[in-house]
RODO-2510 file (C-alpha; in nm, 4 decimals, decimal comma):
residues 450
     n   res          X          Y          Z
     1     m    12,4070     9,1742     6,3558
     2     s    12,2503     9,3750     6,6306
     3     g    12,0051     9,6587     6,5873
     4     s    11,6375     9,6900     6,5139
     5     y    11,4414     9,5292     6,2351
     6     h    11,4365     9,8532     6,0336
     7     e    11,8118     9,9097     6,0769
     8     r    11,9020     9,5565     5,9623
     9     v    11,6760     9,5803     5,6586
    10     a    11,8251     9,9153     5,5661
    11     h    12,1767     9,7726     5,6018
    12     d    12,1326     9,4358     5,4319
    13     g    11,8688     9,5200     5,1745
    14     v    11,6841     9,1991     5,2575
    15     s    11,4688     9,0908     5,5437
    16     d    11,5733     8,8302     5,8007
    17     w    11,4165     8,5408     5,6144
    18     g    11,5922     8,6127     5,2875
    19     q    11,3169     8,7912     5,0954
    20     p    11,3312     9,1501     4,9662
    21     p    11,1989     9,3867     5,2315
    22     r    10,8477     9,5117     5,1842
    23     p    10,7208     9,8207     5,3591
    24     a    10,4801     9,7211     5,6342
    25     p    10,1554     9,9078     5,5807
    26     g     9,9794    10,0577     5,8759
    27     f    10,1267     9,9626     6,2115
    28     s    10,4962     9,9310     6,2935
    29     p    10,6266     9,5987     6,4361
    30     f    10,6219     9,7385     6,7910
    31     q    10,2702     9,8767     6,7496
    32     r    10,1545     9,5342     6,6360
    33     l    10,3223     9,3751     6,9369
    34     a    10,1490     9,6324     7,1585
    35     r     9,8136     9,5337     7,0075
    36     v     9,8882     9,1649     7,0737
    37     h     9,9837     9,2513     7,4309
    38     a     9,6689     9,4565     7,4839
    39     a     9,4454     9,1753     7,3594
    40     a     9,6289     8,9065     7,5567
    41     t     9,6483     9,0895     7,8909
    42     s     9,2868     9,2072     7,8848
    43     t     9,1719     8,8547     7,8040
    44     d     9,3879     8,7132     8,0843
    45     a     9,2008     8,9450     8,3221
    46     v     8,8637     8,8264     8,1909
    47     i     8,9636     8,4645     8,2496
    48     a     9,0921     8,5497     8,5992
    49     v     8,7527     8,6925     8,6941
    50     a     8,5808     8,3879     8,5445
    51     l     8,7950     8,1665     8,7687
    52     a     8,7066     8,3812     9,0698
    53     g     8,3383     8,3157     9,0080
    54     s     8,3816     7,9430     8,9555
    55     i     8,4658     7,6326     9,1553
    56     f     8,8303     7,7424     9,1444
    57     f     8,7909     7,9701     9,4470
    58     s     8,4788     7,8191     9,6024
    59     i     8,6248     7,4746     9,6657
    60     s     8,7680     7,4095    10,0102
    61     p     9,1321     7,5243    10,0242
    62     d     9,2387     7,2034    10,1979
    63     a     9,0987     7,0060     9,9049
    64     a     9,2757     7,2271     9,6520
    65     r     9,6238     7,2810     9,7985
    66     d     9,7831     6,9534     9,6892
    67     r     9,6406     6,9871     9,3401
    68     i     9,7509     7,3471     9,3034
    69     a    10,0997     7,2689     9,4363
    70     l    10,1401     6,9976     9,1731
    71     y    10,0407     7,2286     8,8898
    72     l    10,2674     7,5056     9,0191
    73     a    10,5544     7,2574     9,0158
    74     l    10,4718     7,1794     8,6556
    75     t    10,4902     7,5475     8,5624
    76     m    10,8604     7,5530     8,6504
    77     a    10,9425     7,2722     8,4079
    78     p    10,9095     7,4785     8,0863
    79     f    11,1400     7,7525     8,2179
    80     a    11,3961     7,5050     8,3505
    81     l    11,4032     7,3449     8,0041
    82     v    11,3540     7,6399     7,7706
    83     t    11,6072     7,8788     7,9269
    84     p    11,9317     7,6763     7,9066
    85     l    11,8505     7,4247     7,6334
    86     i    11,5826     7,5290     7,3883
    87     g    11,6025     7,9071     7,4380
    88     p    11,9289     7,9653     7,2457
    89     i    11,8041     7,7580     6,9528
    90     i    11,4718     7,9413     6,9421
    91     d    11,6538     8,2759     6,9552
    92     r    11,8519     8,1933     6,6381
    93     m    11,5496     8,0702     6,4435
    94     p    11,3765     8,3290     6,2223
    95     g    11,0500     8,3870     6,3994
    96     g    11,1322     8,1494     6,6858
    97     r    11,0088     8,3757     6,9654
    98     r    10,7251     8,4988     6,7453
    99     a    10,6219     8,1354     6,7089
   100     m    10,6266     8,1026     7,0887
   101     i    10,3945     8,4015     7,1190
   102     l    10,1659     8,2413     6,8597
   103     v    10,1684     7,9053     7,0393
   104     t    10,0900     8,0633     7,3774
   105     n     9,7948     8,2556     7,2326
   106     v     9,6564     7,9544     7,0464
   107     g     9,7085     7,7425     7,3575
   108     r     9,5206     7,9890     7,5760
   109     l     9,2410     7,9980     7,3197
   110     v     9,2051     7,6182     7,3379
   111     v     9,2178     7,6151     7,7187
   112     a     8,9553     7,8918     7,7465
   113     l     8,7344     7,6951     7,5075
   114     l     8,7639     7,3877     7,7307
   115     m     8,6871     7,5959     8,0389
   116     i     8,3426     7,6793     7,9019
   117     r     8,2378     7,3171     7,9606
   118     h     8,4485     7,2522     8,2692
   119     i     8,3957     7,5753     8,4648
   120     d     8,2200     7,3877     8,7480
   121     t     8,4196     7,0644     8,7420
   122     l     8,7568     6,9550     8,8744
   123     w     8,8906     6,9604     8,5170
   124     l     8,9110     7,3354     8,5678
   125     f     9,2221     7,2970     8,7835
   126     p     9,4574     7,1437     8,5235
   127     e     9,3169     7,3812     8,2638
   128     a     9,3748     7,6835     8,4872
   129     f     9,7347     7,5922     8,5425
   130     a     9,7939     7,5087     8,1786
   131     l     9,6776     7,8653     8,1239
   132     l     9,9265     7,9840     8,3868
   133     v    10,2158     7,8082     8,2109
   134     l    10,1143     7,9615     7,8784
   135     q    10,0908     8,3085     8,0342
   136     k    10,4393     8,2796     8,1823
   137     s    10,5809     8,1455     7,8552
   138     y    10,4235     8,4358     7,6690
   139     a    10,5933     8,6808     7,9067
   140     v    10,9348     8,5265     7,8302
   141     a    10,8813     8,5351     7,4534
   142     k    10,7482     8,8909     7,4630
   143     s    11,0529     9,0104     7,6562
   144     a    11,2756     8,8587     7,3886
   145     v    11,1153     9,0251     7,0865
   146     v    11,0711     9,3778     7,2256
   147     p    11,4330     9,4863     7,1535
   148     r    11,3976     9,3626     6,7944
   149     y    11,0801     9,5555     6,7249
   150     v    11,1811     9,9002     6,8522
   151     p    11,3417    10,1582     6,6189
   152     s    11,6651    10,1695     6,8237
   153     e    11,8152    10,0423     7,1476
   154     s    11,7685    10,3863     7,3037
   155     n    11,3911    10,3332     7,2868
   156     l    11,4017    10,0011     7,4711
   157     v    11,3161    10,1191     7,8228
   158     q    11,0432    10,3458     7,6881
   159     a    10,8991    10,0530     7,4927
   160     n    10,8945     9,8255     7,7978
   161     s    10,7335    10,1032     7,9997
   162     r    10,4654    10,1467     7,7352
   163     l    10,3907     9,7725     7,7339
   164     a    10,3673     9,7742     8,1136
   165     l    10,1250    10,0652     8,0950
   166     i     9,9166     9,8819     7,8358
   167     s     9,9137     9,5764     8,0600
   168     a     9,7956     9,7757     8,3631
   169     v     9,5192     9,9573     8,1736
   170     m     9,3940     9,6580     7,9764
   171     s     9,3999     9,4320     8,2824
   172     l     9,1701     9,6740     8,4643
   173     l     8,9441     9,6955     8,1603
   174     g     8,9398     9,3190     8,1183
   175     a     8,8619     9,2668     8,4866
   176     g     8,5673     9,5050     8,4575
   177     v     8,4342     9,3259     8,1505
   178     g     8,4819     8,9885     8,3168
   179     a     8,2991     9,0999     8,6315
   180     a     8,0065     9,2249     8,4242
   181     l     7,9892     8,8981     8,2300
   182     v     7,9968     8,6883     8,5468
   183     f     7,7350     8,9074     8,7166
   184     l     7,4972     8,9276     8,4187
   185     g     7,5667     8,5822     8,2804
   186     s     7,7973     8,3218     8,4311
   187     p     8,1679     8,2307     8,4529
   188     a     8,1148     8,0132     8,1448
   189     v     8,0014     8,3196     7,9490
   190     a     8,3190     8,5029     8,0556
   191     a     8,5264     8,2039     7,9405
   192     g     8,3499     8,2167     7,6043
   193     v     8,4334     8,5848     7,5598
   194     a     8,7923     8,5077     7,6628
   195     t     8,8095     8,2505     7,3849
   196     a     8,7240     8,5230     7,1354
   197     g     8,9797     8,7557     7,2953
   198     y     9,2596     8,5024     7,2545
   199     g     9,1455     8,4550     6,8969
   200     v     9,1978     8,8260     6,8339
   201     a     9,5440     8,8090     6,9926
   202     t     9,6296     8,5106     6,7728
   203     a     9,5198     8,6895     6,4562
   204     i     9,7318     8,9954     6,5368
   205     t    10,0317     8,7749     6,6225
   206     l    10,0324     8,6460     6,2645
   207     q    10,1135     9,0022     6,1524
   208     l    10,4350     9,0232     6,3556
   209     p    10,7596     9,0112     6,1544
   210     r    10,9613     8,6886     6,1701
   211     i    11,2920     8,8089     6,3116
   212     p    11,5605     8,6044     6,4888
   213     v    11,6320     8,7384     6,8346
   214     a    12,0016     8,6443     6,8148
   215     r    12,1783     8,5255     6,4993
   216     n    12,4896     8,4056     6,6835
   217     k    12,5728     8,2478     7,0164
   218     a    12,6523     8,4744     7,3080
   219     t    13,0154     8,5882     7,3054
   220     s    13,2432     8,5861     7,6091
   221     t    13,2187     8,9668     7,6161
   222     e    12,8399     8,9542     7,6334
   223     r    12,8441     8,6861     7,9019
   224     s    13,0924     8,8866     8,1075
   225     a    12,8817     9,2024     8,0768
   226     l    12,5694     9,0232     8,1966
   227     r    12,7620     8,8821     8,4925
   228     a    12,8620     9,2278     8,6092
   229     s    12,8146     9,2742     8,9822
   230     t    12,5582     9,5501     8,9399
   231     i    12,3430     9,3395     8,7075
   232     l    12,3596     9,0259     8,9221
   233     l    12,2774     9,2228     9,2371
   234     s    11,9865     9,3968     9,0654
   235     a    11,8610     9,0686     8,9205
   236     s    11,8536     8,9240     9,2728
   237     a    11,6494     9,2221     9,3929
   238     m    11,4119     9,1823     9,1005
   239     a    11,3735     8,8101     9,1718
   240     v    11,2766     8,8929     9,5309
   241     m    11,0124     9,1353     9,4052
   242     r    10,8719     8,8809     9,1596
   243     g    10,8700     8,6114     9,4273
   244     a    10,6810     8,8479     9,6578
   245     v    10,4214     8,9054     9,3848
   246     g    10,3646     8,5306     9,3479
   247     f    10,3438     8,4868     9,7246
   248     v    10,0931     8,7689     9,7730
   249     t     9,8854     8,6543     9,4750
   250     f     9,8120     8,3123     9,6211
   251     l     9,8064     8,4267     9,9821
   252     l     9,5176     8,6595     9,9004
   253     a     9,3578     8,4191     9,6533
   254     f     9,3057     8,1613     9,9268
   255     e     9,2007     8,4249    10,1794
   256     l     8,9442     8,5795     9,9446
   257     r     8,8071     8,2619     9,7951
   258     g     8,4323     8,2204     9,7816
   259     g     8,2349     7,9878    10,0046
   260     e     7,9120     7,7963    10,0416
   261     e     7,6354     7,8941    10,2786
   262     g     7,5467     7,6535    10,5591
   263     l     7,1968     7,5778    10,6823
   264     d     7,0097     7,8230    10,9034
   265     v     7,0448     7,7022    11,2642
   266     s     6,8776     8,0015    11,4307
   267     q     6,5239     7,8624    11,4218
   268     q     6,3442     7,6526    11,6822
   269     g     6,4411     7,2889    11,6674
   270     a     6,7762     7,3678    11,5062
   271     a     6,9700     7,1509    11,7503
   272     l     6,7661     6,8375    11,6729
   273     g     6,7656     6,9119    11,3016
   274     g     7,1396     6,9766    11,3043
   275     a     7,2048     6,6466    11,4817
   276     v     6,9996     6,4563    11,2259
   277     a     7,1691     6,6384    10,9362
   278     a     7,5131     6,5707    11,0771
   279     e     7,4283     6,2020    11,1171
   280     r     7,3249     6,1882    10,7528
   281     g     7,6396     6,3699    10,6347
   282     i     7,4645     6,6948    10,5406
   283     d     7,6767     7,0088    10,5725
   284     i     7,5143     7,2494    10,8180
   285     v     7,8162     7,4723    10,8783
   286     g     7,9032     7,5561    10,5223
   287     d     8,2381     7,6765    10,3955
   288     p     8,2356     8,0487    10,4663
   289     g     8,4503     8,2748    10,2543
   290     a     8,4990     8,6418    10,1807
   291     p     8,2348     8,8122     9,9659
   292     a     8,3256     8,8547     9,6002
   293     w     8,3413     9,2349     9,6202
   294     q     8,6402     9,2139     9,8545
   295     y     8,8302     9,0159     9,5928
   296     a     8,7361     9,2804     9,3367
   297     v     8,8618     9,5598     9,5645
   298     v     9,2013     9,3966     9,6176
   299     v     9,2435     9,3221     9,2457
   300     a     9,1449     9,6790     9,1543
   301     v     9,3920     9,8251     9,4044
   302     a     9,6716     9,6070     9,2653
   303     g     9,5857     9,7087     8,9088
   304     l     9,5715    10,0788     8,9884
   305     s     9,9011    10,0525     9,1771
   306     a    10,0699     9,8833     8,8814
   307     f     9,9327    10,1564     8,6548
   308     t    10,0721    10,4217     8,8905
   309     g    10,4083    10,2472     8,8990
   310     v    10,4592    10,2482     8,5234
   311     q    10,3589    10,6155     8,5158
   312     v    10,5884    10,7209     8,7998
   313     a    10,8945    10,5109     8,7137
   314     p    10,9945    10,7016     8,3942
   315     i    10,9691    11,0294     8,5863
   316     l    11,1877    10,8953     8,8659
   317     r    11,4445    10,7665     8,6180
   318     r    11,5148    11,1220     8,4973
   319     s    11,6608    11,2212     8,8333
   320     v    11,7317    10,8979     9,0222
   321     v    11,9826    10,6274     8,9281
   322     e    11,8515    10,2781     8,8677
   323     e    12,0076    10,1322     9,1828
   324     l    11,8245    10,3809     9,4011
   325     m    11,4996    10,3056     9,2202
   326     l    11,5444     9,9352     9,2952
   327     l    11,6321    10,0080     9,6562
   328     g    11,3286    10,2345     9,6850
   329     a    11,1071     9,9620     9,5369
   330     l    11,2315     9,7117     9,7948
   331     g    11,1742     9,9681    10,0682
   332     l    10,8234    10,0351     9,9431
   333     g    10,7469     9,6643     9,9505
   334     l    10,8767     9,6507    10,3077
   335     v    10,6600     9,9439    10,4208
   336     a    10,3500     9,8044    10,2483
   337     a    10,3979     9,4635    10,4088
   338     v    10,4496     9,6146    10,7549
   339     l    10,1387     9,8308    10,7206
   340     g     9,9397     9,5353    10,5906
   341     s    10,0457     9,3243    10,8864
   342     m     9,9625     9,5994    11,1371
   343     t     9,6288     9,6917    10,9793
   344     g     9,4788     9,3541    10,8940
   345     g     9,1402     9,2984    10,7325
   346     l     9,0462     9,4217    10,3886
   347     m     9,2478     9,7412    10,4330
   348     g     9,5592     9,5424    10,5197
   349     m     9,5155     9,3170    10,2170
   350     a     9,4673     9,6188     9,9902
   351     l     9,7808     9,7845    10,1304
   352     l     9,9803     9,4660    10,0794
   353     s     9,8650     9,3956     9,7235
   354     g     9,8840     9,7598     9,6145
   355     g    10,2271     9,8237     9,7657
   356     v    10,3813     9,5089     9,6196
   357     a    10,2298     9,5764     9,2753
   358     l    10,3590     9,9355     9,2762
   359     a    10,7051     9,8281     9,3902
   360     a    10,7266     9,5520     9,1283
   361     a    10,6317     9,7918     8,8471
   362     v    10,8988    10,0453     8,9453
   363     a    11,1608     9,7734     8,9989
   364     r    11,1027     9,6206     8,6552
   365     l    11,1580     9,9449     8,4681
   366     a    11,4673    10,0189     8,6778
   367     f    11,6095     9,6736     8,6038
   368     d    11,5506     9,7018     8,2289
   369     s    11,7223    10,0390     8,2267
   370     l    12,0160     9,9125     8,4324
   371     v    12,0801     9,6163     8,2012
   372     q    12,0739     9,8477     7,9009
   373     r    12,3142    10,0852     8,0800
   374     d    12,5687     9,8320     8,2103
   375     a    12,5568     9,5839     7,9198
   376     p    12,5125     9,8090     7,6144
   377     d    12,6735     9,5601     7,3762
   378     a    12,4744     9,2566     7,4882
   379     n    12,1905     9,1141     7,2846
   380     h    11,9074     9,2488     7,4951
   381     g    11,6418     9,0262     7,3431
   382     r    11,8299     8,7136     7,4455
   383     s    11,9265     8,8656     7,7811
   384     f    11,5782     8,9795     7,8775
   385     a    11,4310     8,6416     7,7839
   386     r    11,6727     8,4612     8,0160
   387     f    11,6206     8,7016     8,3022
   388     e    11,2440     8,6902     8,2564
   389     a    11,2471     8,3105     8,2714
   390     r    11,4350     8,3256     8,6025
   391     f    11,1934     8,5834     8,7385
   392     q    10,8986     8,3639     8,6445
   393     v    11,0557     8,0757     8,8366
   394     a    11,0898     8,3108     9,1352
   395     w    10,7178     8,3923     9,0996
   396     v    10,6271     8,0236     9,1115
   397     v    10,8548     7,9567     9,4097
   398     g    10,6938     8,2466     9,5948
   399     a    10,3472     8,1163     9,5097
   400     f    10,4335     7,7693     9,6423
   401     i    10,4585     7,8799    10,0045
   402     p    10,0973     7,9938    10,0675
   403     v     9,9701     7,7056     9,8548
   404     i    10,1429     7,4408    10,0649
   405     l    10,0988     7,6127    10,4004
   406     p     9,7718     7,7712    10,5216
   407     i     9,9158     8,1059    10,6289
   408     p     9,7009     8,3830    10,7842
   409     v     9,7214     8,7086    10,5917
   410     r     9,8826     8,9026    10,8760
   411     l    10,1497     8,6380    10,9181
   412     g    10,2000     8,6332    10,5409
   413     s    10,2404     9,0111    10,5397
   414     g    10,5032     8,9736    10,8109
   415     f    10,6860     8,7177    10,5989
   416     v    10,6891     8,9563    10,3018
   417     a    10,8191     9,2312    10,5328
   418     a    11,1005     9,0084    10,6583
   419     l    11,1928     8,9061    10,3029
   420     a    11,1916     9,2674    10,1853
   421     a    11,4001     9,3783    10,4847
   422     f    11,6573     9,1084    10,4096
   423     a    11,6625     9,2160    10,0440
   424     v    11,7103     9,5830    10,1408
   425     v    12,0048     9,5032    10,3691
   426     s    12,1591     9,2675    10,1139
   427     f    12,1241     9,5267     9,8384
   428     i    12,2863     9,8025    10,0470
   429     v    12,5741     9,5751    10,1525
   430     g    12,6186     9,4549     9,7946
   431     r    12,6296     9,8102     9,6610
   432     r    12,8962     9,9061     9,9144
   433     r    13,1098     9,6064     9,8219
   434     i    13,0824     9,6930     9,4544
   435     a    13,1811    10,0544     9,5316
   436     v    13,4829     9,9419     9,7367
   437     r    13,6023     9,7077     9,4624
   438     g    13,5576     9,9857     9,2078
   439     n    13,7634    10,2281     9,4154
   440     l    14,0409     9,9717     9,4638
   441     r    14,0441     9,8973     9,0921
   442     r    14,0688    10,2659     9,0022
   443     r    14,3485    10,3202     9,2525
   444     g    14,5330    10,0212     9,1113
   445     d    14,4950    10,1540     8,7580
   446     r    14,6506    10,4857     8,8720
   447     g    14,9326    10,3077     9,0516
   448     d    14,8352    10,4462     9,3943
   449     d    14,9345    10,2637     9,7096
   450     p    14,6510    10,0604     9,8592
***
């Protein structure tokens, strides 16, 4: 049976796990999920800042690329397995997706605890990417349970918008806390606080209701609705946006990594001293990198842009159809990438990260709304989980490119611009084809001559 938790309890008289329903004191199921999301996303930001102040970004990129590429490849494995095979089973289990949220929070707690000891060792790399897998898995599980925790399907887009807003605000807050901890203490201190943050998220997760996302297998009607041309075209546009986010994330991460200072060669006798040092294998050049404040600026711009996107998107949706919102998001990504490529430097990186973050936020809300509009009878929890898993794979694929290839930022911005331009053209052509087929179908239904 479809509908929210409250509607099913009111109809059946029992809860999903066969016990008489008990009124939940205090927070509603969605409010509890929002609290879990707030704790998890803010803690993710703290851990991200801890990584920025550790060996993770100070090690030579050439020494890290192969290792990072391997771990990124491993992040795709859970989605390739969970989506077609395990996902449907988990959806039918009472509390299956809730259990996934619990596992991802407990897992992140354990990884953050290990990072305290390994913050300056190579063990940090597998731990960081285990954290990445858990974060992506959490996003899939969260997308699945949202439709089951809202009062009605009509509140779904509003609920997703509210969670996106919480994510933007709490990520900025968490980044600020993490920066203060790294500056006043050390990255290990930030990892310790993150451990406590994941503990809070885990405790709140235990208060979520155990509700199956989908009692029955997907029907042919539901599968047909989700294969509608408008949904498939929009999903492709959304995958491009998510891939661009992954690409820009690692492009800028390598560009803004930290570095190590070389020896001072400006003094008298530097040439002789440098020759001796070089003969003995002592680094006199160093591994120069961008100062930490530049990384903070780019992250802050991306966070503020995401916050702006989730604020603007609901306003746009009142007067603009979802397809135009998606097209506008792709166009915004194109403009931001072009400006970033033309400008260069810190300003160019800020334009690129901010524009892509803003476009992705608007596109996500438009996509959620479009699926709800064009597939009203589908199980949206199951549907959103599958789409989210595909989008996460697109994120990883996008991230692979700057990890494997050392790409200058301006060239990377040009690549994003070319990808966005292709997506814009493809979306416009696809929309016209859908419109033509719709007109032909309507004329055929009326019996008009073609």
